[in-house]
N, C-alpha and C positions, 0 to 999 in steps of 0.2 A: 573425621575431618570436617570442621565447621565450613558452611557455605556463605556465600556473599553475593549481593548484588552491588555493582558500582555504577552509580549515576553521574552524569556530567564527568565521564571518565578520563577525558584528555589523553594523556600518554599512559594512564595505568599506574599513576603514583601511589594511590591508595592500595592498589593490588600489590605493589613493590613492597609497601610497608607491612601489610599483612602476612606476606612472604608465603613459602611453600607449605606451611601448616594450615593454610586456608584454600578452599576450592571455590573458584569463580563460576557462579551459576549463569550470570548474566551481566553484560556491560553495556553501557549506552552513551553516545555522544552524537552531536549532530555536525561537528567539524571534520570535513574529510582529510584535511592535513593531519590533525592529531590523531584521527582514526588510522590513518596509514602507520603512523609511528607506533600506535597501540599494536596493529597486526605485526609489525616488524619485531617487536619485543615479546609479544605474548600469543601471537597466533590470532586468528579470526573466528575461532569456533564459538567464542561467548559473546562477540561484539555484534550489536545491532546499530548501525548508523542511521539515525532518525531523530527528527525532532521530538522532545519528550511530550509535547502537546499531541502527538499522534500515536503514542504508545497506548497499549491496552493491557489489561491484566493477564490476558491470554499470552502476551508476549513473554511473560515472566514465568520461568518453570518452578515448580516446587514451593517450598516453603523455606525461605532463606534463614540462616541465623542471623545475619547482619544485612542491613541495607544502608550503604553508604552514599551520602550526596554532598558533594562539594559545589552546591549550585552557584551560579554566575554571581560575582560580586560587584560588578560595576555599579549598579544602582544602590549599593550599601556603601560606597567609598567616596572619598573627595573626587576621585576621576569622574564619578558618575552624578556628581551634585545631589547625592541622597535623594534620588527620586523614589526610592523604596521598592518593596517587592510586590505591591499592588494587589491584585486578585486574579485567579486563574479564569474567572468568567468575563473579566474586562476586555473589551474590544481591542484596547491598546495595551498590549502585552509587554511589560518592561522585561529585560533579560533576567534580573533577579526574580521577577514574576514567575519565572519556570518553577519556582518552589511549589506553586499550587497545583499544577498538573502532576508534579512528582508526587505531592501529598494525595491527591485524588487517587493515584495508583495504590498507595500504601492502604487508604481506605477501602478501596475495592478488593484488594487482597485479604484484609480484615472481614469483609462481607462474605468472602469465600472460604473462610476459616484457615487463610494462609498468611496472616499477618507476620511479618518478620519478627524474631525474638528481640532483636535490637535494631534500633535505627539511629544512625550517627550523622549529624550535619556539621559541615565545616564552612565558616565564612569569616569575613573581615570583621575586625574590632568593631567597626562603625555600625554593625548590625544591631549593636545594643542600643544605639542612640538614634538610628535613622528614622525619619517621620516622628520625631518626638518620643521614641520609644514604642510607638505602635506597632512596627513591624515585629520586634521581639516579642511583644504581648500577643500577637497574632500567632507566631510560631509556637509559644507556650500553650495558647489556646489549642491548636492544632494537636499537639501531643496529648494534652489533657482529655480533649474530646474523643480521641481515638483509643482512651483506655490505657495509655502509657505513663508509668512513672518516669520523671525526667529531671535531668539537671544540666547546668552549663558551666563551663569553665574556660578560662584564657590561658593559652599555652603560647609561649614565644619559642619559636624554633632555635633561637640563640642559646637555649639550654642544651641543645645537641649539635648545633652547626654554627659556624661563624657568620651568621645571617640573622639580622634583626627582622623578625616576622611574627609578630603577635596575631593569634587567630582565635576566633570564638569557636568552641566546640560544644554542641548540644548533643547529649546521649539519652535515648528514651529506652526503657525496658518494659517489655509486654507485661500486662497487669498480672498474669498468671505465674510469672517468674519471681523467684526471691532473690533480693539483692543482699548479698552477704553484709554483716553489720561492719565488717572491716573496712569496706569500701565506702562508708557513710560517715560523715561528720555531723555532729551536733549543730554546727553553724558554719558560717562562711571562713574560709581559710584564706588569708592574705595572699599566699603564693599563687593561687588558683582563682580567686574570686575578687577582682579589684572593685573598686568604688563604682564604676560605671555599671558592673554587673549587678552589685547591690541596688543601685538606683532603677535599674530596668526591672527588678522583681517587684519592687513596691507597687506598681499599679496592676499587677497581675489579679486575675480573679481568685476568689477563695478557694475554688475548685483546683485551679492550677497550683496555688500554694500548698494545698493538701498533698498534692502528688510530687512536689518539688524534693529533689535529693540534692544535698551538698556533697558532691562527689570528694572523696578522700583519696588523693593520689600519693603514691610513695615518691619520695624525693629521687629525682633522676641522678645517674652517675655525673660526675664533673666532667664537663666538656674539656677536651684536650686540644682540639685543632684551633688554628688562627687563621684568618683570611690569607695570609701570606703562604700557608701550606697547601691551599687550593688552587693557587695562581700558576699558570702554565708559563714554563720558561720560553717555549716556542708555540704560541698560541696558533690554533687553527681557525680561519674564518674571519680574523680581525688583523690590522696592522697597526704598529706603533704611530702615533701622531707625529707629525714633523715638529721641529723645534719651534717653529712659528705657530703651529696649532696649540701646542702646550702653553706657549707664552700667552696666546689669547685666552685660553681657559683660566690661567692665573689672573688675569686682569679682571675676571668676573668675581673673584673672591672679595668679600668685605674685610674689614681690618681684623675681625675676630678670626676668620678663616686663614687669612694670610699669617696670622700669628702662629696657628697650628702648623702650617707649612714650614715657618721659620724654625719652629721648635723641632720638627722632624729632621730638619737639615743638620741639627747639632747633636743628635744622639750617638754618632758615630758608627752606625751600622745601616744597613738596607731597611727601609720601612715602607710597607705596602698600606695603602688607604684607598677609599673609594670615594666618588664624587657623583653628586646628583646636581643637574642645573634646575633651579626652581625660579619662579617668578615672585619676587617680594615687592612689598609697597613700602618705600623709603621716602620719608618727608612727603608723603601724599603722591609720590610718583612710582609707577611700576618699573621695576628693574630686574633684569635676569641676573641671577647669582648662581656661583658655583660654590657649593658647600661641601666640605670634606670632612672626613672622620679617619682617625688613625687609632681607633681603639681595638684593632684586630677582628672587627666585626664589619660585614657589609650592610649597606642600607637594604631595606626591603626591596626585592625585584617587583617591579610594576610594569604593566603592560598597556597603558592606554596609549592611544595613537600619537605619534609625533616622536621626533628624535629626542627631545628632552627628557623622555621616560627612560633611556637608555642608561644604564649605570657605566661610569667610567672607573678605570683603575689608575691609580697614580702610584709610582714608584719613586722614592726619595733615596738617593744614596749620596750623602753629602751634598755638594753643589749641584749635582746632576739630578734633574726632575724629568721623568718620562710619563707619558699618559697614553692611554688607548681605551677603546671600548671593553667592556667585560666580553669575554669569549662565550660562545654557546656551551662549550664543555664546562667552563667555570660556572656558568648559570646552573647547569645541571648539578655540579657538585655541590653548590650552595643549597640545593633542594634535597641533597642526600641520594641522588642517584649514582649508581656505580658507573665507572668509566666504560664498562662494556655494554651499557644501555645506548642503543642506536637512536641518535637524534635526527630530526629533520635536516635536510642539506642545506636549506636556506637560513640565513642568519635570524631574520625576524621571525620565522616559523619556530625555529629551535628556541629562541628567547621567549616567545610567547608560550610555548608548550611548558616551559620550566616555570615562568612567572605565573601562569594561570593554575599551577598544580598545588598540591599539598605536600609539605615537607615530609619525606618518607620516614625518617626516625621519629617522628611525632605519631604517625599512625602506628608505628611498631610499639612505641611506648604505651599508647591507649590499648592496643590489643594486648599487651602483656600485663597492663595494670587494672584494666576494666573489663574489656570484652571477654577474654578467655577465663578469668576467674569467675564472671557471672554465669558463663555457659557451663563451666565445670560444676558449679555448685548446683545447677540444675539439670545435670546430666542424670538419666535414669541409672540405677545401680545395676550391678551385673546379674543379681537374683532377679530383679524386676525385667531385665531384657530377656532373661532366659525364659521368664514366665509368659512374656509376650510372644 
């Protein structure tokens, strides 16, 4: 059974994706609320609640097959104004700058002959362009300098769930391991390597480019679920807006979004959509707008401070229009967590746990498509094991 470390673990959503075929050797997060949820669902035997800056290699047992890190994305997204990952030695540590103390641990494990066989990073799409591409170049240099072959891909959770959530994944393979040819492409594949990734690769060092892998992923199965399939008939933790509150929400829609609503009213069946409130500049003036989508997919869960980041559900049934906040359980479903997963009791805590996590079926897909085949290709044969 392969082993893994889970850094910035949150509620253990990478663990949920890896599933019972993997054994957790170590998990870490500094947030007590998320840690409480982790313990309720996974127990506390593997979890160490501590700032990653205060971890040492001695805290990490053995030599893991995989080290997973969904490091904080606030400084690599619009919500964080693209402040960047910084450097671990900086006195003013940004939240995404926690990448560097994490990487320092990986280097120290390497110095001790315990470097993880695989290292996987997950972050927002903006990691490709933050700081003019310098952040991604720094991550690439980190992999290359530690002796890892590596490559990146962008995967949208909407391939598996009715939830638009494109994320950057970087996978490094320790240099002594063989990467099966079937997992490598001769060049970029549009499905996984968008233009932003191609641009981010251009300024990389020659050494980093030499160790670069164009990952070749198999086509995922066709998604069958729609947003309406995940919506609760009797939601817990939220209440339907009053008619007046819904009317106010509709007044925030511009002409284009009102047209979407009018069209939904004419289809002759119940239609479920999602709404985000955003600040737009119109004719040089900032205005709050409600933007709706009725394509069967929810907008990306976001967790910056402020009520405007909360996603609203809108249900249209002919002339009747109802609205309410997305419920905690619905947020968890949009991330692929099963209904048996125990969420925090508070609305904000549950919403943040889901929104700060990684989509569970994407992790499972990566495990089945890349992690497990690589490890299997490098497993010692039965005769070698017997000799040892």
